[in-house]
C-alpha positions in Angstrom: 6.3 76.1 -79.6 7.4 73.9 -82.3 10.8 73.0 -80.6 9.2 72.6 -77.1 6.1 69.9 -78.9 9.4 68.5 -80.8 11.0 67.6 -77.4 7.6 66.4 -76.3 7.2 63.7 -79.4 10.4 62.1 -79.9 10.8 62.7 -83.8 12.7 62.3 -86.8 15.4 63.6 -88.5 17.4 64.9 -90.9 17.5 66.4 -94.9 15.2 68.7 -97.0 13.8 67.3 -100.1 14.9 69.4 -103.3 17.8 70.3 -101.2 20.8 71.8 -103.9 23.7 69.7 -103.3 27.1 71.0 -104.3 28.8 69.8 -107.2 31.5 68.6 -105.5 29.0 66.0 -102.6 29.5 62.4 -103.6 27.3 59.8 -101.6 28.7 58.6 -98.6 28.5 55.0 -97.3 28.5 54.0 -94.0 30.4 51.4 -92.9 29.0 47.5 -92.0 29.4 46.2 -88.4 29.6 49.8 -87.0 27.6 52.3 -85.1 28.3 55.7 -86.7 27.8 59.0 -84.8 26.9 61.8 -86.4 27.2 65.3 -84.2 25.6 68.4 -85.5 22.1 70.2 -85.0 18.6 69.8 -85.4 16.8 72.9 -85.9 18.3 75.6 -83.0 19.4 72.1 -81.0 22.8 70.4 -80.6 21.9 66.4 -81.3 24.0 63.4 -82.0 22.5 60.8 -84.7 23.6 56.6 -84.5 23.1 54.6 -87.2 23.5 51.3 -88.1 23.2 49.5 -91.7 22.0 46.0 -91.8 22.8 43.7 -94.5 19.8 44.1 -95.6 20.4 47.7 -96.6 17.9 48.7 -93.5 18.8 51.5 -91.2 18.4 51.6 -87.6 19.3 53.8 -85.3 18.2 56.5 -82.7 18.9 60.4 -82.2 19.0 62.7 -78.8 19.8 65.7 -77.5 22.6 67.2 -75.6 21.7 70.2 -74.4 19.6 68.5 -71.2 20.4 66.2 -68.2 18.6 63.5 -69.1 19.7 61.2 -72.4 16.3 60.4 -74.0 17.2 58.7 -78.0 14.5 58.4 -79.7 14.1 55.7 -82.2 14.8 55.4 -86.0 14.3 53.3 -88.5 15.1 53.8 -92.2 16.5 53.1 -95.6 19.7 54.3 -97.8 19.9 54.8 -101.4 22.9 54.4 -103.5 22.5 57.9 -104.8 23.3 59.0 -101.0 19.3 59.6 -100.2 18.1 58.7 -96.7 14.7 57.9 -95.6 14.1 57.5 -91.5 11.0 57.4 -89.4 10.2 57.6 -85.8 7.0 55.5 -84.9 5.0 54.9 -81.7 2.2 52.7 -80.8 -0.4 55.5 -82.5 1.8 55.5 -85.6 4.3 57.4 -87.4 5.4 60.8 -85.1 7.8 61.7 -88.0 9.6 61.1 -91.5 12.6 62.3 -92.7 13.8 62.5 -96.1 17.5 63.9 -96.4 21.1 62.4 -97.7 24.3 60.9 -96.5 26.8 62.8 -98.5 31.0 63.3 -99.1 31.1 67.6 -97.9 35.0 68.7 -97.1 36.1 65.3 -96.7 34.0 64.1 -94.3 30.5 62.1 -94.6 27.8 64.8 -93.6 23.8 64.2 -93.1 21.7 66.6 -94.1 17.8 67.2 -94.4 15.0 68.3 -92.8 12.2 66.3 -91.0 8.5 66.6 -90.6 6.3 65.3 -88.2 2.5 63.9 -87.5 0.7 66.9 -86.9 2.0 69.9 -87.7 3.5 72.4 -91.0 7.1 72.4 -88.7 9.8 70.9 -91.1 13.2 71.3 -88.7 16.7 70.9 -90.3 19.5 68.7 -89.5 23.1 69.0 -90.3 25.6 66.4 -88.9 28.9 65.6 -89.3 30.6 62.0 -88.5 32.3 62.4 -85.5 33.1 59.0 -84.4 32.6 55.3 -85.0 32.7 52.1 -82.8 33.3 48.8 -84.5 33.0 45.5 -84.2 29.5 45.5 -82.7 26.2 44.4 -84.0 23.1 46.7 -84.0 21.4 45.5 -80.7 24.7 45.0 -79.5 26.9 48.0 -79.5 28.6 47.6 -76.5 29.5 44.0 -76.7 33.2 44.4 -76.8 32.9 45.0 -73.0 30.2 41.8 -73.1 27.5 44.0 -71.8 23.7 44.4 -72.8 23.2 47.5 -74.2 20.6 48.3 -71.4 22.5 46.9 -68.9 26.0 48.9 -70.0 23.8 52.7 -70.3 22.0 51.4 -67.1 25.6 51.4 -65.3 26.8 55.0 -66.7 23.4 56.3 -65.7 24.3 54.6 -61.8 27.9 56.1 -62.3 26.8 59.7 -62.8 24.6 59.6 -60.6 26.9 58.5 -57.6 29.3 61.3 -58.5 26.8 64.2 -59.1 25.2 62.8 -55.6 29.1 62.4 -54.0 28.9 58.8 -53.4 32.5 58.2 -52.9 32.2 54.4 -51.3 30.4 53.4 -54.4 32.4 54.9 -57.0 35.5 53.6 -55.1 34.0 50.3 -55.4 33.9 50.6 -59.5 38.0 51.2 -59.3 40.8 48.3 -58.9 43.6 49.5 -56.7 46.2 51.0 -57.2 43.8 52.9 -60.0 45.2 55.1 -62.7 43.8 59.0 -62.5 44.7 61.7 -64.2 44.3 65.6 -63.0 45.4 68.8 -64.7 47.0 66.7 -67.2 49.1 65.1 -64.4 49.1 61.3 -64.1 49.0 59.3 -61.0 48.4 56.0 -59.0 45.7 56.1 -56.5 47.2 53.5 -54.4 44.0 52.8 -52.3 40.8 52.8 -51.7 40.7 55.0 -48.4 43.3 57.3 -50.5 40.6 57.7 -53.5 37.6 58.7 -50.7 39.4 60.7 -48.4 41.4 63.1 -51.1 41.1 62.0 -54.9 37.5 61.8 -55.4 37.3 65.9 -54.4 40.7 66.3 -56.6 39.2 65.0 -59.7 35.6 65.6 -59.3 35.9 69.4 -58.4 33.5 72.1 -59.6 34.0 72.4 -63.3 34.3 68.5 -63.8 30.8 68.6 -62.5 29.7 70.9 -64.7 30.5 69.1 -67.2 29.2 66.0 -66.2 25.9 66.9 -64.9 25.1 67.3 -69.1 27.4 64.4 -70.3 25.0 61.9 -72.1 24.7 58.7 -70.7 23.1 56.4 -74.2 24.9 55.6 -77.3 28.7 56.1 -75.8 31.6 55.5 -78.4 33.9 52.3 -78.2 37.0 52.4 -78.4 40.5 50.8 -77.9 38.4 47.9 -76.0 36.5 50.4 -74.0 33.6 52.9 -73.0 34.3 56.5 -73.3 32.0 58.5 -71.0 32.2 62.3 -70.9 34.7 62.8 -73.6 36.8 60.8 -72.2 36.7 61.8 -68.4 36.2 57.9 -67.5 36.9 54.5 -69.5 34.7 51.7 -68.8 36.2 48.2 -69.1 34.8 44.6 -68.1 36.9 42.1 -65.9 36.4 39.8 -68.7 38.2 41.8 -70.9 40.9 43.0 -68.1 40.8 40.7 -64.2 42.7 44.1 -63.3 42.9 42.3 -59.9 39.2 42.4 -59.0 38.1 39.1 -56.8 37.2 36.2 -58.8 34.0 35.9 -59.9 31.4 36.9 -62.8 32.4 39.2 -65.2 32.0 42.9 -64.5 32.1 46.5 -65.3 34.7 48.9 -63.9 36.5 52.4 -64.0 40.2 51.8 -65.7 40.7 55.4 -66.3 39.6 58.6 -64.2 40.6 62.1 -65.8 39.7 65.6 -65.4 
């Protein structure tokens, strides 16, 4: 029941007041100018927590559960102390929905975010335990994807449209996001798809076979990793770039997002 309530509300994160820390643990820092993504569990559910430290010391970010086909992010704001303590909250128009008190410490060589959160109207406490797994550098708090010269909302809407098109078998729309010859990898074998016709008639089904589609259904479309000048979707199955970085043979026109790499 509590998990269903958590899912409905839009909660908050992390570690318990009074949680005993190992003697070897020391406070961990978040890199300035970078989004840090922590992967772990909140209660019994898999979660990704993304945090960005502002110059003022304020933390902003969000978290989302990764066991659903939707990608709803829940906004967070808070502070981190020099001793590693972390305080976060999620507010709505009706007031504070949840509060978190926890810590960000180095544990076994990795920054680890741990604690408990409570939320309004209940006595429930959910434990968060998450480890830093990726960082997106060269970004701003409100421009996670500025490496591809795209507004965050626009980039995530594009990825959502791409995911929907693949799952719906919209070969033509997906083909329009590629420049040919297109780089692909199927079964760890690299290849070049020579033309749009070849992609639509043959390569789409080779790349997006049933196992790949199952993986894609639960892939999140928000808070995506930024690396090597591009955006990584579904653990690298798809890489997205902007023609402003790499023209890639598209006709002249305003900068646009496109698929640079497909694999399965």
